[in-house]
N, C-alpha and C positions, 0 to 999 in steps of 0.2 A: 405393687407389682402390676396391677391393672393400669395404673397411670403410665408406667414405663412402656407397657405393651401398646397402649393407645398412642403415645408419642412416637414410638418406633414405627407403628403403622402409618401415622401421618407423614413422618419423614420419608418412608418408602413410597407413599403415594406421590408426594411432592417430587421425589427423585424421578419416578417414572414419568410424570407429566412434564417435568423440565427436560428430561432426555428426549421424549417424543416431540415436544415443541421445538427444541433445538435442531433435531434431525430434520423435521419438516421444513423449518426455515432455511436450513442449509441446502436442502434439496430444491427449494423454490428459487434459489439464486441462479442468475444466468451462468452458464458454463458448468463444468464439473472438474473433478480432480485430474482427469486425464488431460483435458485442455490446459489446465494450469501447469501440469508437469511437462507435457510433450507437445503442446500446441504452439510453441514459439516458432516463428518463421525461421530462426537460425538453425533449428533442427532439420527443417525441410521435409517433414513427414507428410505423406499423401493422405487424403481422407480415408482411403482403404486401410492404410497402416494404423491410423488412429482408431478406426472401427475395430480392428483386430485387438488392439491394446485395450479398448473399452470392453470388448467381450471377455478378454482374459481376466480383467478386474471385476467383471460382473456388473459394470456400469450401464450395460444396455438392457438390464432387466427392469421390471416395473418397480414403482416406488414401494409398493407393499412388500414385494419379494425382497428387495434390498433392506427394508426396515426389519423384517422378520429375521433375515439372515444375520444382520448386524446385531440384533438383540440376542439371538442365540449364541453368537460368538462372544458377546459381552458376558453372558452368563457363564460361558466356559472359561472366561479369563483371557480370551484372545481378543486384544484390542487393536490388532492390525499393526501397520507400519506407517511412519510419517511419509507423506508425499514429498516433502521438501528434503529431509535429511536421510530418509530410508531407514532410520533407527526404529526399533520397536517402541510403540507408544507406551507399553507397560514400563520400559526402561526410562523413558522420559518422565513418566509420572513418579517412578521411584526416586529419580533425582530430585524432584521438587517436593517429595513427601516430608522430609525433615522440616523444611520451612513451613509447610502446611500444618504439621503437628504443633510447631511452636505457636503459630497463630491461633490454632484451636485451644491450646493451653491458655493463652492470653485471654481468649474469649471466655473461657471458664472462670478465670480470675475476675474478669470484669463483671461477669454476672453475679459471682459469689459475693463481691465486695460492693456491689451497686455503684460501680464507677461509671461516670458519664460526663458529658460536657457541662461546664459551669458558666455562670454569667461572668464575663470578663470584666465587667464594671464593678463587681462586688469586691469588698475588701479581703475576703477569704478565698479569692480565686486560685485554682490550681489547674494546670493543664491535665489532660487525660494521662499523659505519660508520667507526670509527677504523681498523680494519684496511684497509678499502677506500680511505680517504684516504691512508693510509701507502703502500699498494701503488701508487697512481696518482701521488702527488706526493712521496713520500718523507717524512722526518720533519723537514723544514726549516720555514721561516717559512710556506710555503704550507699546510703541514699544520695549524699552529696557527691560521691565519686560517680555514681550512675548519672546524675544530672549534669555534672561537668563533662562526662563522656558524651552525653547526648548533645550538649551545646557544641562540643567539638565536631561531632558528626554533622550537625546542622550548618556549622560554619563551612565545613568542607563541601556540603551540598550546594551552598551558595556559589561555589567555584564555577558551576555551570553557567550562571548568568554573567559572572565577572570575566569569564573567558569568551563566551559567545557574543555578548553585546559589543565589546570593543572590536572584535573582528568584523562583525556586521557593520559597525560604524566606520571602520576603515574602508570597507568596500564602497560604502555610500560616499565617503569623503573623497575617494579616488575618482569618483564620477562627478565631483564638484557639487554635491548636494549637502555637504557638511563642511565646516571649517577644516582646513588642511591639518590642523593640530590633531584631529581624530585619526589621521592616516600616518602620523609620525610616531616612531617608537623612541623612548627615552634611552638613556645610557644603559639601563638594565634590560633593554629590548622588550619593554612592556608598553602597551598602548595606554599611557597614563590618562590621556584626555577622556577616553571612554570610561575608564574605571572611576575617575573622579566624578564625571557626570552621573554615572549610575549610582554611585555612593550618595551624592547629594540628593538626587531625585528620590531614591528609596528612603533615605532618612527624612526628607521633607514629607513624604506620604505618611510615614509612621508618626511624625509629630502632628501632622494635620488630623489624623484619625485617632490621636491619643494613644498610640501604641496597641490598639485593639485590632488584631489581625483579622478577626471575623468581618470587620467593616471593609476590608480590602477585597473580600471574595467577589463582590459585584464587579469590581474593576477587572479582576482576573477572568471572571466568567465571560464578560463582554469581549475582552481581548482574545481569549481562547476560542470562543465560538465564531468570532469574526474571522480568525485565522483559518479555522476549519472550513467555513463557508467559502472563503476566497480560494483555498487550495482545491476544494472540490470543483468550483467553477473553472479554475485553471485546468484541471484534468479534463473537464468536459470540452473545453476549447482545444486541448491537446488531442483528444480522440477524434474530434471533428476534422482536424487537419490531417490526421492519419488516413482518412478516407474509409472505404467500406471494409468490412471484416472486423470492426471493433465496436459494433452496436451494443453488445451486451456490456462491455466495459463503460461505454458512454452512458448507458442507462443506469448502471450501478452508481457512477459518480454523480449523475443528475439527481438521483434519489437522495444521495448523501448531501448534496448542496441544498435541496429543498428542506430536508430534515434539519440540518444544522442552521439553515436560514430561519426556519420557524422557531427553533429553540433560541436563536439570537434575539428575534423579535420579542418573544415571551420574556426573556431575561431583562432586556432593555425596558420593557413596559413595567415589569414587576419591581425592578431594582433601580429605577431611574432616580428617585429621590434619595436612595441609600448610598449613592456614590457612582452609579453608572453614568450619570450626567458628565462626570469628569472625563471619562473616556470619549463620550460623544462629542464634547467640545475639544478635547486634546487632539484627537486624530485630525480633524480639518486644520487646526492651528499648526500642528507639526507639518502637515503637507504644505501649507502655505509658507511656513518658514523654510522648508527644504527648497521650494520653488524660488523663493527670494534669494537664498544663498546661491542657487544655480544661476539665476539671472545675473547676480553680481559677478560671479566667476566668469560668465560669458562676456560681460561688458569689460571686465578687467583684462581678459585675454585679448579682446579686440583692441583695447588701448595699448597693450604691451607688444602686440604683434609687430615684428620688424620685417617687412617684405622688401624685395628688391636687393640690389647690391649695397654693400656697406658704403656709407657716405662720410666724407671728411668735411665737417662744418667749421672746425677751428684748427688753425695751424700754429698759433702763437701760444706761449705758455700762459697760464692764468695769473691773475693777481692773487697773491697768498696773504691772507690776514692771519696774524698770530695773536691769540688772546694773551696779553702780557700784563702781569701784575707787578712783578719785581724780578730782578735777575736772580736766578738760582740754576742749579744743574738741570732741573726739569725744563725751564724755559730756554736754556742754552741748547739743549738737545732738540727742542721743537724748532728753534730758529735755524739750526744747522740742517735739519730735514727740510724745512721750507725752502731754504736756498738751493737745495738740489732739485726742487720742483720748478722754480722760476727765479729769475734775477729781480723781479719786482715783488719784494717782501715788505709788508707793512706791519709793524708791531703795534697793536691797539691796546691802549691803557684807558680804562674807564675811571673817571674822577667822581668821587663821592664827597669831596671836601668843599667847603665854602670859603670865600675870600675872608682874610688874606692868606689863609693856609693853602689855598689851591695854587696860587702863583709860586709860593715857595716850594711846594711839593713838585710842581711841574718842572721848575728850573732845576731842582736837585735830580729829578728823574732823568731829564734830557742830558744833563751834564754827565751823569754816570753812564748812561747808554752810549753817548758819543765817545767817552774816554775809554770805556772797557770793552765795547763791542765794535763800534764803527771804526775807530782809529787802527786797531790791529788789521782789520779787513782791508782798509785803504792801503796800508803799508804793504799788504800782500797782493795788491792789485785786483782785489775782489770788490764787486759792488756791494756796499753794506745795506742792510735793511733800514727802513725809515721807522720813525716812532711818531704815533699820533695819539694825543691825549684828548679823549672825548668826554665832555661833561655828561654825567648821569645823575642829576639832582634828586630824582625820585627813587633811587635804588633800582631803576629799571635797567636790566642788563641787555636784553635782546633788542629793545626799541632803538636806542642810539646806534647799536651795531648794524641793525637792518637799514637805518637811514644812511649810514656810511656805505653799505653795500649797494643800495640803490644809486647813490651818487657815483660810485666807481663804475657801476654797470652802465650808467648814462654817459660817463666821460670816456669809457673804453668799450665801445660796441664791438661785438664779435669776440670778446674775451670772457672766459669764465672767471668766477671769483671763488676761491677756495678758502675756507675758514678753518684754521688748525687750532684745536683746543687742547692744550696740555692738561692732563688730569692725573692726579695722584691716586694710586691704587693701594689701599691699605693692605698690609700683610696679614693682619689679624682681624677677627670680627669686632673685638672691643675698640680697635682703632677707628672704626666707622663712626662711633659716637663722638669722636673728637674732631671730625672734619665736616665741613659743610658740603653740600651736594650742588654747589653753584655751577661747576662744570657740566654736570649731568643735566641740570635745569636749562643751562644755555644751549646745550646740544639738542635737547627735546624741543625747545622753542624755535631753534633754527630749522630743525627738520619739519616742524609744523608749518613754517612759512617758506619752505624751500621752493625753488623753481628750477627749470632745466639747466640754468647756467650757474647755479649755486651748489658747490660741493662742501660737505662738512666732513672734516677729518679729525679723528681722535688720536691723540698722542699720549698713550698711557705711560706712567712712570711708577716703578716700584722700587722703593729704596732698599 
């Protein structure tokens, strides 16, 4: 009984001291509740009106008088009213009381079962919540249901980052400081690039630190206090631009900037070797990367900018080259489309055979091309396409073709060259295993060596 009374007396003394210290600190802050509620310029109240409101609330009395009056009101159960919402403070406390009682009950269980943080590197490690669930419900089915529910809640809480970071990345990408993929939504209207980047980065940190979240705290602390410091400095700059009349606000944010800055310096010094160095190096690296991306975007915009009136540089149709392996419905369609673009169409066939097979193959190919394609077109009075068989002894596809393009470009100055590539599109995923990607490789090689007068056209065919 004596122990209970002694502990109750100590708790009462701590409560009185905490109440007194909190009251004095609040009273020492610049401004008061009247200015916070009625001092806005939008209300347009004069100093005399503010003085009357301050007198009505008793804010013009001395600190001691206000402290005594507030203490007596507290003892009577009168906690006053909220300045912001106008609701009774006792009602607000009653609203939060159930959650407070739950936390108090958890604290009692924690003390009773000696629950505490464990070494995460140990083989018998359990989180505090796992220990708490085990102490309350044992390690039966209820325990696993509780832990699964906890995991679901934690997954939902991660939604904050996976929603906020992609949106922030989108804003930065729209200003050309990140790749444009971060500003583009996919077919589900989700910013996938930001989500994938955050997933890979978070997973990489977990792997790097062995899945021990305690080791990530220094990284979080540096980032959080750096953000606090920068926001406070920003508010100081804001109040300076506002001019006179905001000195107390400027002072408050300046004190906050100094306090958080000191805390940041202490954290960096104390936790540098424990992981804080990663943030110290990552922030300048990220800023440099953003600057490089922005510089590239500016240079690209300058190269792509088209000023002045539209200019006509070519009036004649291009020379159209059609990649031609053998006659089929796909190549027939490609040739028909090429003939709508230009009367100068050249079917290009690459030879991989060696003598004497090459001569026989070329003769048979030209005979079939002339008989089946050119003859009907001549009979209809239409200029037929030509056929060129180009040796490709080293299985090089784009090299001989680019040599032909350069020759045509030299022989016909002022005319563009268009290369039309027929490409079969598989109807099923398993069909892709049965076809080569030669057309895709040829297109990629031509795009890599493209110039202003070379156009690459894809002619897809789906059977």
